TIRO-2110 file (N, C-alpha, C; in Angstrom, 1 decimal):
// TIRO-2110
27.8, 52.5, -21.5, N, 1, A
27.5, 53.0, -22.8, CA, 1, A
28.7, 53.6, -23.5, C, 1, A
28.5, 54.0, -24.7, N, 2, A
29.6, 54.6, -25.5, CA, 2, A
29.1, 56.0, -25.8, C, 2, A
29.6, 57.0, -24.9, N, 3, A
29.1, 58.4, -25.1, CA, 3, A
30.2, 59.3, -24.6, C, 3, A
30.2, 60.5, -25.0, N, 4, A
31.2, 61.5, -24.6, CA, 4, A
30.9, 62.1, -23.3, C, 4, A
31.9, 62.2, -22.4, N, 5, A
31.8, 63.0, -21.1, CA, 5, A
32.8, 64.1, -21.2, C, 5, A
32.4, 65.3, -21.0, N, 6, A
33.4, 66.4, -20.9, CA, 6, A
34.4, 66.1, -19.8, C, 6, A
35.7, 66.6, -20.0, N, 7, A
36.8, 66.3, -19.1, CA, 7, A
36.4, 66.6, -17.6, C, 7, A
35.9, 67.8, -17.4, N, 8, A
35.6, 68.2, -16.0, CA, 8, A
34.5, 67.3, -15.4, C, 8, A
33.6, 66.8, -16.2, N, 9, A
32.5, 65.9, -15.7, CA, 9, A
33.1, 64.5, -15.3, C, 9, A
34.2, 64.1, -16.0, N, 10, A
34.8, 62.8, -15.6, CA, 10, A
35.4, 63.0, -14.2, C, 10, A
36.1, 64.1, -13.9, N, 11, A
36.7, 64.3, -12.6, CA, 11, A
35.6, 64.5, -11.6, C, 11, A
34.5, 65.2, -11.9, N, 12, A
33.4, 65.4, -11.0, CA, 12, A
32.8, 64.1, -10.5, C, 12, A
32.6, 63.1, -11.5, N, 13, A
32.1, 61.8, -11.1, CA, 13, A
33.0, 61.1, -10.1, C, 13, A
34.3, 61.2, -10.3, N, 14, A
35.2, 60.6, -9.3, CA, 14, A
35.1, 61.3, -8.0, C, 14, A
35.0, 62.6, -8.0, N, 15, A
34.9, 63.3, -6.7, CA, 15, A
33.6, 63.0, -6.0, C, 15, A
32.5, 62.9, -6.8, N, 16, A
31.2, 62.6, -6.2, CA, 16, A
31.2, 61.3, -5.5, C, 16, A
31.9, 60.3, -6.0, N, 17, A
32.0, 59.0, -5.4, CA, 17, A
33.2, 58.8, -4.4, C, 17, A
33.8, 60.0, -4.1, N, 18, A
34.9, 60.0, -3.1, CA, 18, A
36.0, 58.9, -3.5, C, 18, A
36.4, 59.0, -4.8, N, 19, A
37.3, 58.0, -5.3, CA, 19, A
38.7, 58.2, -4.7, C, 19, A
39.4, 57.1, -4.5, N, 20, A
40.8, 57.2, -3.9, CA, 20, A
41.8, 57.3, -5.0, C, 20, A
41.4, 57.1, -6.3, N, 21, A
42.3, 57.0, -7.4, CA, 21, A
41.5, 57.3, -8.7, C, 21, A
42.1, 58.1, -9.6, N, 22, A
41.5, 58.4, -10.9, CA, 22, A
42.4, 58.0, -12.0, C, 22, A
41.9, 57.1, -12.8, N, 23, A
42.7, 56.5, -14.0, CA, 23, A
41.9, 56.8, -15.2, C, 23, A
42.5, 57.5, -16.2, N, 24, A
41.9, 57.8, -17.5, CA, 24, A
42.7, 56.9, -18.5, C, 24, A
42.0, 56.1, -19.2, N, 25, A
42.6, 55.1, -20.2, CA, 25, A
42.3, 55.5, -21.6, C, 25, A
43.4, 55.6, -22.4, N, 26, A
43.3, 56.0, -23.8, CA, 26, A
44.1, 55.1, -24.7, C, 26, A
43.8, 55.3, -26.0, N, 27, A
44.7, 54.8, -27.1, CA, 27, A
45.3, 56.0, -27.8, C, 27, A
46.6, 55.9, -28.1, N, 28, A
47.3, 57.0, -28.7, CA, 28, A
47.4, 56.8, -30.2, C, 28, A
47.9, 57.8, -30.9, N, 29, A
48.0, 57.8, -32.3, CA, 29, A
49.3, 58.7, -32.7, C, 29, A
49.9, 58.3, -33.8, N, 30, A
51.1, 59.0, -34.3, CA, 30, A
51.2, 58.9, -35.8, C, 30, A
51.8, 59.9, -36.4, N, 31, A
52.0, 59.9, -37.9, CA, 31, A
52.8, 58.6, -38.3, C, 31, A
53.7, 58.2, -37.5, N, 32, A
54.5, 57.0, -37.9, CA, 32, A
53.7, 55.8, -37.4, C, 32, A
53.5, 54.9, -38.4, N, 33, A
52.8, 53.6, -38.1, CA, 33, A
53.7, 52.7, -37.3, C, 33, A
54.9, 53.0, -37.1, N, 34, A
55.8, 52.1, -36.4, CA, 34, A
55.9, 52.4, -34.9, C, 34, A
55.4, 53.6, -34.5, N, 35, A
55.4, 54.0, -33.1, CA, 35, A
54.5, 53.0, -32.3, C, 35, A
55.0, 52.5, -31.1, N, 36, A
54.2, 51.6, -30.3, CA, 36, A
54.6, 51.7, -28.9, C, 36, A
53.8, 51.1, -28.0, N, 37, A
54.1, 51.0, -26.6, CA, 37, A
53.2, 51.8, -25.7, C, 37, A
53.1, 51.4, -24.5, N, 38, A
52.2, 52.0, -23.5, CA, 38, A
53.0, 53.1, -22.8, C, 38, A
52.3, 54.1, -22.3, N, 39, A
52.9, 55.2, -21.5, CA, 39, A
51.9, 55.7, -20.5, C, 39, A
52.4, 56.4, -19.5, N, 40, A
51.6, 56.9, -18.4, CA, 40, A
52.0, 58.4, -18.2, C, 40, A
51.0, 59.2, -18.0, N, 41, A
51.2, 60.6, -17.8, CA, 41, A
50.6, 61.0, -16.5, C, 41, A
51.3, 62.0, -15.8, N, 42, A
50.8, 62.6, -14.6, CA, 42, A
50.8, 64.1, -14.8, C, 42, A
50.2, 64.8, -14.0, N, 43, A
50.1, 66.3, -14.1, CA, 43, A
51.5, 66.9, -13.8, C, 43, A
51.9, 67.9, -14.6, N, 44, A
53.2, 68.6, -14.4, CA, 44, A
53.0, 69.7, -13.3, C, 44, A
54.1, 70.1, -12.8, N, 45, A
54.1, 71.2, -11.8, CA, 45, A
53.5, 72.4, -12.4, C, 45, A
53.9, 72.7, -13.7, N, 46, A
53.3, 73.9, -14.4, CA, 46, A
51.8, 73.8, -14.4, C, 46, A
51.3, 72.6, -14.8, N, 47, A
49.9, 72.4, -14.8, CA, 47, A
49.2, 72.6, -13.5, C, 47, A
49.9, 72.1, -12.4, N, 48, A
49.4, 72.2, -11.1, CA, 48, A
49.3, 73.7, -10.7, C, 48, A
50.3, 74.5, -11.0, N, 49, A
50.3, 75.9, -10.6, CA, 49, A
49.2, 76.6, -11.4, C, 49, A
49.0, 76.3, -12.7, N, 50, A
48.0, 76.9, -13.4, CA, 50, A
46.6, 76.5, -12.8, C, 50, A
46.4, 75.3, -12.4, N, 51, A
45.2, 74.9, -11.8, CA, 51, A
45.0, 75.6, -10.4, C, 51, A
46.0, 75.8, -9.6, N, 52, A
45.9, 76.5, -8.4, CA, 52, A
45.4, 77.9, -8.6, C, 52, A
46.0, 78.6, -9.6, N, 53, A
45.6, 80.0, -10.0, CA, 53, A
44.1, 80.0, -10.4, C, 53, A
43.7, 79.0, -11.2, N, 54, A
42.4, 78.9, -11.7, CA, 54, A
41.4, 78.7, -10.6, C, 54, A
41.8, 77.8, -9.6, N, 55, A
40.9, 77.5, -8.5, CA, 55, A
40.7, 78.8, -7.6, C, 55, A
41.8, 79.6, -7.5, N, 56, A
41.6, 80.7, -6.6, CA, 56, A
40.6, 81.7, -7.2, C, 56, A
40.5, 81.7, -8.5, N, 57, A
39.5, 82.6, -9.2, CA, 57, A
38.1, 82.1, -8.9, C, 57, A
38.0, 80.8, -8.5, N, 58, A
36.7, 80.2, -8.2, CA, 58, A
36.7, 79.6, -6.8, C, 58, A
36.7, 80.4, -5.8, N, 59, A
37.0, 80.0, -4.4, CA, 59, A
36.1, 79.0, -3.9, C, 59, A
34.8, 78.9, -4.4, N, 60, A
33.9, 77.9, -3.9, CA, 60, A
34.4, 76.5, -4.3, C, 60, A
35.0, 76.4, -5.4, N, 61, A
35.6, 75.1, -5.8, CA, 61, A
36.9, 74.8, -5.1, C, 61, A
37.7, 75.8, -4.9, N, 62, A
39.0, 75.7, -4.3, CA, 62, A
38.9, 75.1, -2.9, C, 62, A
38.0, 75.5, -2.1, N, 63, A
37.8, 74.9, -0.8, CA, 63, A
37.6, 73.4, -0.8, C, 63, A
36.8, 73.0, -1.8, N, 64, A
36.6, 71.5, -1.9, CA, 64, A
37.9, 70.8, -2.3, C, 64, A
38.7, 71.4, -3.1, N, 65, A
39.9, 70.8, -3.5, CA, 65, A
40.9, 70.6, -2.3, C, 65, A
40.8, 71.4, -1.3, N, 66, A
41.7, 71.2, -0.2, CA, 66, A
41.0, 70.4, 0.9, C, 66, A
40.0, 69.7, 0.6, N, 67, A
39.4, 68.8, 1.6, CA, 67, A
38.6, 69.6, 2.7, C, 67, A
38.1, 70.8, 2.3, N, 68, A
37.2, 71.5, 3.2, CA, 68, A
38.0, 72.6, 4.0, C, 68, A
39.3, 72.7, 3.8, N, 69, A
40.0, 73.7, 4.5, CA, 69, A
39.5, 75.1, 4.1, C, 69, A
39.1, 75.9, 5.0, N, 70, A
38.5, 77.2, 4.7, CA, 70, A
39.6, 78.1, 4.1, C, 70, A
39.2, 78.9, 3.1, N, 71, A
40.1, 79.8, 2.5, CA, 71, A
40.1, 81.1, 3.3, C, 71, A
41.2, 81.8, 3.3, N, 72, A
41.3, 83.0, 4.0, CA, 72, A
41.2, 84.2, 3.0, C, 72, A
41.3, 85.4, 3.5, N, 73, A
41.3, 86.6, 2.6, CA, 73, A
42.7, 86.8, 2.0, C, 73, A
43.7, 86.0, 2.4, N, 74, A
45.1, 86.1, 2.0, CA, 74, A
45.3, 85.2, 0.8, C, 74, A
45.3, 85.8, -0.4, N, 75, A
45.4, 85.0, -1.6, CA, 75, A
46.8, 84.3, -1.7, C, 75, A
47.8, 84.9, -1.2, N, 76, A
49.1, 84.2, -1.2, CA, 76, A
49.1, 82.9, -0.4, C, 76, A
48.5, 83.0, 0.8, N, 77, A
48.4, 81.8, 1.6, CA, 77, A
47.5, 80.8, 1.0, C, 77, A
46.4, 81.2, 0.4, N, 78, A
45.5, 80.2, -0.3, CA, 78, A
46.3, 79.6, -1.5, C, 78, A
47.0, 80.3, -2.2, N, 79, A
47.8, 79.8, -3.4, CA, 79, A
48.8, 78.8, -2.8, C, 79, A
49.5, 79.1, -1.7, N, 80, A
50.5, 78.2, -1.2, CA, 80, A
49.8, 76.9, -0.7, C, 80, A
48.7, 77.0, -0.1, N, 81, A
48.0, 75.7, 0.4, CA, 81, A
47.6, 74.9, -0.8, C, 81, A
47.0, 75.5, -1.8, N, 82, A
46.6, 74.8, -3.0, CA, 82, A
47.8, 74.2, -3.7, C, 82, A
48.9, 74.9, -3.8, N, 83, A
50.1, 74.5, -4.5, CA, 83, A
50.7, 73.3, -3.8, C, 83, A
50.7, 73.3, -2.4, N, 84, A
51.2, 72.2, -1.6, CA, 84, A
50.3, 70.9, -1.8, C, 84, A
49.0, 71.1, -1.8, N, 85, A
48.1, 70.0, -2.1, CA, 85, A
48.3, 69.4, -3.4, C, 85, A
48.4, 70.2, -4.5, N, 86, A
48.6, 69.7, -5.8, CA, 86, A
50.0, 69.0, -6.0, C, 86, A
51.0, 69.6, -5.3, N, 87, A
52.4, 69.0, -5.4, CA, 87, A
52.4, 67.6, -4.7, C, 87, A
51.7, 67.5, -3.6, N, 88, A
51.6, 66.3, -2.9, CA, 88, A
50.9, 65.2, -3.8, C, 88, A
49.8, 65.7, -4.4, N, 89, A
49.0, 64.8, -5.3, CA, 89, A
49.9, 64.4, -6.5, C, 89, A
50.7, 65.3, -7.1, N, 90, A
51.5, 64.9, -8.2, CA, 90, A
52.5, 63.8, -7.8, C, 90, A
53.1, 64.0, -6.6, N, 91, A
54.0, 62.9, -6.1, CA, 91, A
53.3, 61.6, -5.9, C, 91, A
52.1, 61.6, -5.4, N, 92, A
51.3, 60.3, -5.3, CA, 92, A
51.0, 59.8, -6.7, C, 92, A
50.7, 60.7, -7.6, N, 93, A
50.4, 60.3, -9.0, CA, 93, A
51.6, 59.6, -9.7, C, 93, A
52.8, 60.2, -9.5, N, 94, A
54.0, 59.7, -10.0, CA, 94, A
54.3, 58.3, -9.5, C, 94, A
54.0, 58.1, -8.2, N, 95, A
54.1, 56.8, -7.6, CA, 95, A
53.3, 55.7, -8.2, C, 95, A
51.9, 56.0, -8.3, N, 96, A
51.0, 55.0, -9.0, CA, 96, A
51.4, 54.9, -10.4, C, 96, A
51.8, 55.9, -11.1, N, 97, A
52.2, 55.8, -12.5, CA, 97, A
53.4, 54.9, -12.7, C, 97, A
54.4, 55.0, -11.8, N, 98, A
55.5, 54.1, -11.9, CA, 98, A
55.1, 52.6, -11.7, C, 98, A
54.2, 52.4, -10.7, N, 99, A
53.7, 51.0, -10.5, CA, 99, A
53.0, 50.5, -11.7, C, 99, A
52.1, 51.3, -12.3, N, 100, A
51.4, 50.9, -13.5, CA, 100, A
52.3, 50.5, -14.6, C, 100, A
53.3, 51.3, -14.9, N, 101, A
54.3, 51.0, -15.9, CA, 101, A
55.0, 49.7, -15.7, C, 101, A
55.4, 49.5, -14.4, N, 102, A
56.1, 48.3, -14.0, CA, 102, A
55.2, 47.0, -14.3, C, 102, A
53.9, 47.1, -14.0, N, 103, A
53.0, 46.0, -14.2, CA, 103, A
52.7, 45.8, -15.7, C, 103, A
52.4, 46.9, -16.4, N, 104, A
52.1, 46.8, -17.8, CA, 104, A
53.3, 46.2, -18.6, C, 104, A
54.5, 46.6, -18.2, N, 105, A
55.7, 46.1, -18.9, CA, 105, A
55.8, 44.6, -18.9, C, 105, A
55.2, 44.0, -17.9, N, 106, A
55.2, 42.5, -17.8, CA, 106, A
54.3, 41.9, -19.0, C, 106, A
53.4, 42.6, -19.5, N, 107, A
52.5, 42.1, -20.6, CA, 107, A
52.6, 42.8, -21.9, C, 107, A
53.2, 44.0, -21.9, N, 108, A
53.2, 44.8, -23.2, CA, 108, A
54.4, 45.8, -23.1, C, 108, A
55.1, 46.0, -24.3, N, 109, A
56.2, 47.0, -24.2, CA, 109, A
55.7, 48.4, -23.8, C, 109, A
56.6, 49.1, -23.1, N, 110, A
56.2, 50.5, -22.7, CA, 110, A
57.1, 51.4, -23.5, C, 110, A
56.6, 52.6, -23.9, N, 111, A
57.3, 53.6, -24.7, CA, 111, A
58.3, 54.3, -23.8, C, 111, A
57.9, 54.6, -22.6, N, 112, A
58.8, 55.4, -21.6, CA, 112, A
58.8, 54.6, -20.4, C, 112, A
60.0, 54.5, -19.8, N, 113, A
60.2, 53.7, -18.5, CA, 113, A
59.6, 54.4, -17.3, C, 113, A
59.5, 55.7, -17.3, N, 114, A
58.9, 56.4, -16.2, CA, 114, A
57.7, 57.3, -16.7, C, 114, A
56.9, 57.6, -15.7, N, 115, A
55.7, 58.5, -16.1, CA, 115, A
56.2, 59.8, -16.7, C, 115, A
55.5, 60.3, -17.7, N, 116, A
55.7, 61.6, -18.2, CA, 116, A
54.8, 62.6, -17.6, C, 116, A
55.1, 63.8, -17.6, N, 117, A
54.3, 64.8, -17.0, CA, 117, A
53.8, 65.8, -18.1, C, 117, A
52.5, 66.2, -18.0, N, 118, A
51.9, 67.1, -18.9, CA, 118, A
50.8, 67.8, -18.2, C, 118, A
50.2, 68.8, -18.9, N, 119, A
49.1, 69.6, -18.3, CA, 119, A
47.7, 69.1, -18.7, C, 119, A
47.5, 67.8, -18.8, N, 120, A
46.2, 67.3, -19.2, CA, 120, A
45.1, 67.8, -18.2, C, 120, A
44.1, 68.4, -18.7, N, 121, A
43.0, 69.0, -17.9, CA, 121, A
42.4, 67.9, -17.0, C, 121, A
42.2, 66.7, -17.5, N, 122, A
41.5, 65.6, -16.8, CA, 122, A
42.3, 65.2, -15.5, C, 122, A
43.6, 65.6, -15.4, N, 123, A
44.4, 65.2, -14.3, CA, 123, A
44.5, 66.3, -13.2, C, 123, A
43.8, 67.4, -13.5, N, 124, A
44.0, 68.6, -12.6, CA, 124, A
43.0, 68.5, -11.4, C, 124, A
43.4, 67.7, -10.4, N, 125, A
42.6, 67.7, -9.2, CA, 125, A
43.6, 67.5, -8.0, C, 125, A
43.3, 68.2, -6.9, N, 126, A
44.2, 68.2, -5.8, CA, 126, A
43.8, 67.0, -4.8, C, 126, A
42.6, 66.6, -5.0, N, 127, A
42.1, 65.6, -4.0, CA, 127, A
42.4, 64.1, -4.4, C, 127, A
42.5, 63.8, -5.7, N, 128, A
42.7, 62.4, -6.1, CA, 128, A
43.9, 62.2, -6.9, C, 128, A
44.8, 61.3, -6.5, N, 129, A
45.9, 60.9, -7.3, CA, 129, A
45.4, 60.5, -8.7, C, 129, A
46.0, 61.1, -9.8, N, 130, A
45.4, 60.9, -11.1, CA, 130, A
46.5, 60.5, -12.1, C, 130, A
46.2, 59.6, -13.0, N, 131, A
47.1, 59.2, -14.1, CA, 131, A
46.3, 59.0, -15.4, C, 131, A
47.0, 59.2, -16.5, N, 132, A
46.4, 59.0, -17.8, CA, 132, A
47.2, 57.9, -18.4, C, 132, A
46.6, 56.8, -18.8, N, 133, A
47.4, 55.7, -19.5, CA, 133, A
47.1, 55.7, -20.9, C, 133, A
48.1, 55.7, -21.7, N, 134, A
48.0, 55.5, -23.2, CA, 134, A
48.4, 54.0, -23.4, C, 134, A
47.5, 53.1, -23.7, N, 135, A
47.7, 51.7, -23.8, CA, 135, A
48.5, 51.3, -25.0, C, 135, A
48.4, 52.0, -26.0, N, 136, A
49.1, 51.7, -27.3, CA, 136, A
48.7, 52.6, -28.4, C, 136, A
49.2, 52.3, -29.6, N, 137, A
48.9, 53.2, -30.7, CA, 137, A
48.0, 52.6, -31.7, C, 137, A
46.8, 53.2, -31.9, N, 138, A
45.9, 52.7, -32.9, CA, 138, A
46.4, 53.0, -34.3, C, 138, A
47.4, 53.8, -34.4, N, 139, A
48.0, 54.1, -35.7, CA, 139, A
49.0, 53.0, -36.1, C, 139, A
49.3, 52.2, -35.2, N, 140, A
50.2, 51.0, -35.5, CA, 140, A
49.3, 49.8, -35.7, C, 140, A
49.3, 49.2, -36.9, N, 141, A
48.3, 48.2, -37.3, CA, 141, A
48.4, 47.0, -36.3, C, 141, A
49.6, 46.6, -35.9, N, 142, A
49.7, 45.4, -35.0, CA, 142, A
49.1, 45.8, -33.6, C, 142, A
49.4, 47.0, -33.1, N, 143, A
48.9, 47.4, -31.8, CA, 143, A
47.4, 47.6, -31.8, C, 143, A
46.9, 48.1, -32.9, N, 144, A
45.4, 48.3, -33.1, CA, 144, A
44.7, 47.0, -33.0, C, 144, A
45.3, 46.0, -33.6, N, 145, A
44.7, 44.6, -33.6, CA, 145, A
44.8, 44.1, -32.2, C, 145, A
45.9, 44.3, -31.5, N, 146, A
46.1, 43.8, -30.1, CA, 146, A
45.1, 44.5, -29.2, C, 146, A
44.9, 45.8, -29.3, N, 147, A
44.0, 46.5, -28.4, CA, 147, A
42.6, 46.0, -28.5, C, 147, A
42.2, 45.4, -29.6, N, 148, A
40.8, 44.9, -29.8, CA, 148, A
40.6, 43.5, -29.2, C, 148, A
41.7, 42.8, -28.8, N, 149, A
41.6, 41.5, -28.3, CA, 149, A
41.2, 41.4, -26.8, C, 149, A
40.2, 40.6, -26.5, N, 150, A
39.7, 40.5, -25.2, CA, 150, A
40.8, 40.0, -24.2, C, 150, A
41.6, 39.0, -24.7, N, 151, A
42.7, 38.4, -23.9, CA, 151, A
43.7, 39.5, -23.5, C, 151, A
44.1, 40.4, -24.5, N, 152, A
45.0, 41.4, -24.2, CA, 152, A
44.4, 42.4, -23.2, C, 152, A
43.1, 42.8, -23.4, N, 153, A
42.4, 43.7, -22.6, CA, 153, A
42.4, 43.2, -21.1, C, 153, A
42.2, 41.9, -21.0, N, 154, A
42.2, 41.3, -19.6, CA, 154, A
43.5, 41.4, -19.0, C, 154, A
44.6, 41.1, -19.7, N, 155, A
45.9, 41.2, -19.2, CA, 155, A
46.3, 42.6, -18.7, C, 155, A
45.9, 43.6, -19.6, N, 156, A
46.2, 45.0, -19.2, CA, 156, A
45.3, 45.4, -18.0, C, 156, A
44.1, 45.0, -17.9, N, 157, A
43.2, 45.3, -16.8, CA, 157, A
43.8, 44.7, -15.5, C, 157, A
44.3, 43.5, -15.6, N, 158, A
44.9, 42.8, -14.4, CA, 158, A
46.2, 43.6, -14.0, C, 158, A
47.0, 44.1, -14.9, N, 159, A
48.2, 44.8, -14.6, CA, 159, A
47.8, 46.1, -13.9, C, 159, A
46.8, 46.8, -14.5, N, 160, A
46.4, 48.1, -13.9, CA, 160, A
45.8, 47.9, -12.5, C, 160, A
45.0, 46.8, -12.4, N, 161, A
44.4, 46.5, -11.0, CA, 161, A
45.5, 46.2, -10.0, C, 161, A
46.5, 45.4, -10.4, N, 162, A
47.6, 45.0, -9.5, CA, 162, A
48.3, 46.2, -9.0, C, 162, A
48.7, 47.2, -10.0, N, 163, A
49.4, 48.4, -9.6, CA, 163, A
48.5, 49.2, -8.7, C, 163, A
47.2, 49.4, -9.0, N, 164, A
46.3, 50.1, -8.1, CA, 164, A
46.2, 49.6, -6.7, C, 164, A
46.1, 48.3, -6.7, N, 165, A
46.1, 47.6, -5.4, CA, 165, A
47.3, 47.8, -4.5, C, 165, A
48.5, 47.7, -5.2, N, 166, A
49.8, 48.0, -4.5, CA, 166, A
49.8, 49.4, -4.0, C, 166, A
49.4, 50.4, -4.8, N, 167, A
49.4, 51.8, -4.5, CA, 167, A
48.4, 52.1, -3.3, C, 167, A
47.2, 51.5, -3.3, N, 168, A
46.3, 51.8, -2.3, CA, 168, A
46.7, 51.1, -0.9, C, 168, A
47.4, 50.0, -1.0, N, 169, A
47.9, 49.4, 0.2, CA, 169, A
49.0, 50.3, 0.8, C, 169, A
49.9, 50.8, -0.1, N, 170, A
50.9, 51.7, 0.3, CA, 170, A
50.3, 53.0, 1.0, C, 170, A
49.3, 53.5, 0.4, N, 171, A
48.7, 54.8, 0.9, CA, 171, A
48.0, 54.5, 2.2, C, 171, A
47.4, 53.3, 2.4, N, 172, A
46.7, 52.9, 3.6, CA, 172, A
47.7, 52.8, 4.8, C, 172, A
48.9, 52.3, 4.5, N, 173, A
50.0, 52.3, 5.5, CA, 173, A
50.5, 53.7, 5.8, C, 173, A
50.6, 54.5, 4.8, N, 174, A
51.1, 55.9, 5.0, CA, 174, A
50.0, 56.7, 5.7, C, 174, A
48.8, 56.7, 5.3, N, 175, A
47.7, 57.4, 5.9, CA, 175, A
46.4, 56.7, 5.5, C, 175, A
45.7, 56.3, 6.5, N, 176, A
44.4, 55.5, 6.3, CA, 176, A
43.5, 56.3, 5.3, C, 176, A
43.0, 55.6, 4.3, N, 177, A
42.1, 56.2, 3.3, CA, 177, A
40.7, 56.3, 3.9, C, 177, A
40.0, 57.4, 3.5, N, 178, A
38.6, 57.5, 3.8, CA, 178, A
37.8, 56.5, 3.0, C, 178, A
37.1, 55.7, 3.6, N, 179, A
36.3, 54.7, 2.8, CA, 179, A
34.8, 55.1, 2.8, C, 179, A
34.2, 55.1, 1.7, N, 180, A
32.8, 55.5, 1.6, CA, 180, A
32.1, 54.3, 0.8, C, 180, A
30.9, 54.0, 1.2, N, 181, A
30.2, 53.0, 0.4, CA, 181, A
29.9, 53.5, -1.0, C, 181, A
30.1, 52.7, -2.0, N, 182, A
29.8, 53.0, -3.4, CA, 182, A
28.3, 52.7, -3.6, C, 182, A
27.6, 53.5, -4.3, N, 183, A
26.2, 53.2, -4.7, CA, 183, A
26.2, 52.9, -6.1, C, 183, A
25.8, 51.7, -6.5, N, 184, A
25.8, 51.3, -7.9, CA, 184, A
24.3, 51.1, -8.3, C, 184, A
24.0, 51.4, -9.6, N, 185, A
22.7, 51.2, -10.1, CA, 185, A
22.7, 49.9, -10.8, C, 185, A
21.8, 49.0, -10.4, N, 186, A
21.6, 47.7, -11.0, CA, 186, A
20.2, 47.6, -11.5, C, 186, A
19.9, 46.5, -12.2, N, 187, A
18.5, 46.3, -12.7, CA, 187, A
17.5, 46.2, -11.5, C, 187, A
18.0, 45.9, -10.4, N, 188, A
17.2, 45.7, -9.2, CA, 188, A
17.1, 47.0, -8.3, C, 188, A
17.7, 48.1, -8.8, N, 189, A
17.6, 49.3, -8.0, CA, 189, A
19.0, 49.8, -7.6, C, 189, A
19.1, 50.6, -6.5, N, 190, A
20.4, 51.0, -6.0, CA, 190, A
20.9, 50.1, -4.9, C, 190, A
22.2, 49.8, -5.0, N, 191, A
22.8, 49.0, -4.0, CA, 191, A
24.1, 49.6, -3.5, C, 191, A
24.3, 49.6, -2.2, N, 192, A
25.6, 50.1, -1.6, CA, 192, A
26.5, 48.9, -1.4, C, 192, A
27.8, 49.1, -1.9, N, 193, A
28.8, 48.1, -1.7, CA, 193, A
30.0, 48.7, -1.1, C, 193, A
30.8, 48.0, -0.2, N, 194, A
32.0, 48.5, 0.3, CA, 194, A
33.1, 48.5, -0.7, C, 194, A
34.0, 49.4, -0.6, N, 195, A
35.2, 49.3, -1.6, CA, 195, A
36.5, 49.5, -0.8, C, 195, A
END
């Protein structure tokens, strides 16, 4: 459907399904109609530290972010554990971001050669490597037209899939991923599928 989901709800859905990767896809806009190109954003260290502090204020959520590691009464230790988890996640996110840019560049110009970092709320999770992709600029008439084309959408989807596949293969070699069956709702009811 076409409906609004609050930012935290988007992350919650990914966490509920034990996602191995979180990708948020957007179209950008700029005052200049000439600005064009795709870009990828990852969480910044400043955003990670802010999120660690926020999580410590809500300890029941913070424990989940660390994969069930119990929190102690020592807030300094808790902050350090969260900060380490978020920093590790940022490094993984920068890796997938670089792969996505490399693959997208094969089918569409990119605005920046490397992933940018910002404090986007939707990227603030310690559990799941997360990126935000700006596919192009709807303020640029030629890119707006391109973004609407099914052929272009298919090329971009293939590029993002290819990068995701490379990343998950790399992570599986580095540390085997936890695999959970996905439950999908179909017209025939609920079905579990491996992923």
